[in-house]
N, C-alpha and C positions, 0 to 999 in steps of 0.2 A: 708489509702487513703481517701480522702474527695471528695465528689461530691457536687458541688454548683448548686442549681437550682435557676435560676433568678426569680425575682419578676414578670417579664414579662410572664414566663412560668406558674407560679402559677396563675397569673391573667387570662391568656388565658384558663386555665383548670378550673378556678373557684374553686380551691382547696387550702386548707391550707397546710402548711408544713407537719403537722401530717397526713392529708389525703393522701398526696403524698407518704409519707413513707409507709403507710398502703397498698396503691395500689401496690407499688413496691414489698413490702414484700409478698403480696398475689400472685402476678404474679410469683415471683421467687419460692415460695413454690409450686404452681401448676405445675411449670416446673421441680420440684424436684431438683432445684439448691440449695435450702436452706432447712434445717430441720425445724421442727416446732419450736424448741428452737431458732435456728438462726433467723428465720423469725420474731418471736415474739420480739426478742431483736432488730432487725433492725427496726421494727415498733414502738419500745419503748412502748410495751404493755406487760402486764404479760401474760404468756402462756394461762391461762384460758380465758382471754378476747380475745386473738387472736383466740383461738378455737371457741369462740362464734361468732366472725366476720366471720370465715370460714363457720360455720354452717348456719349463716344467708344468705350466698351466695350458700348454698348447695354444698360446696367444701369438699370432704372427707379428713379426717385427716390421714396422713401416720405417724404412731407412730413407730419409730425404736429404736434400742439399744441406739443410742446416745441421743435420746429424753428421754429414760428411765433413763440413767445415769445422765442427766442434772436434771431431776426431783428429783432423789435421792440426788444430790448435793444441790439443792434448799431446800429440806426438812431438810437436816442436818444443813444448814445455818440458817434456821428458828427455829431450835431446836426441830423439830418434829420427828427426828430419832436419 
């Protein structure tokens, strides 16, 4: 599924596409609709950068089994495991 955000909406919010993605990802993470891994992918950020974004907003990180499994997968792909 694709969602198109018009230039009019981006202009009205004075946000870039990247900022809009981050805001949506943060909101869905806060509402526990997305895991940390899913939200960071949606925001097109690496998980550490997304965690820093959350920390800058004083949003606690909910680290669950799926996040742990994704971290293991990422470490294997990077050759660190």
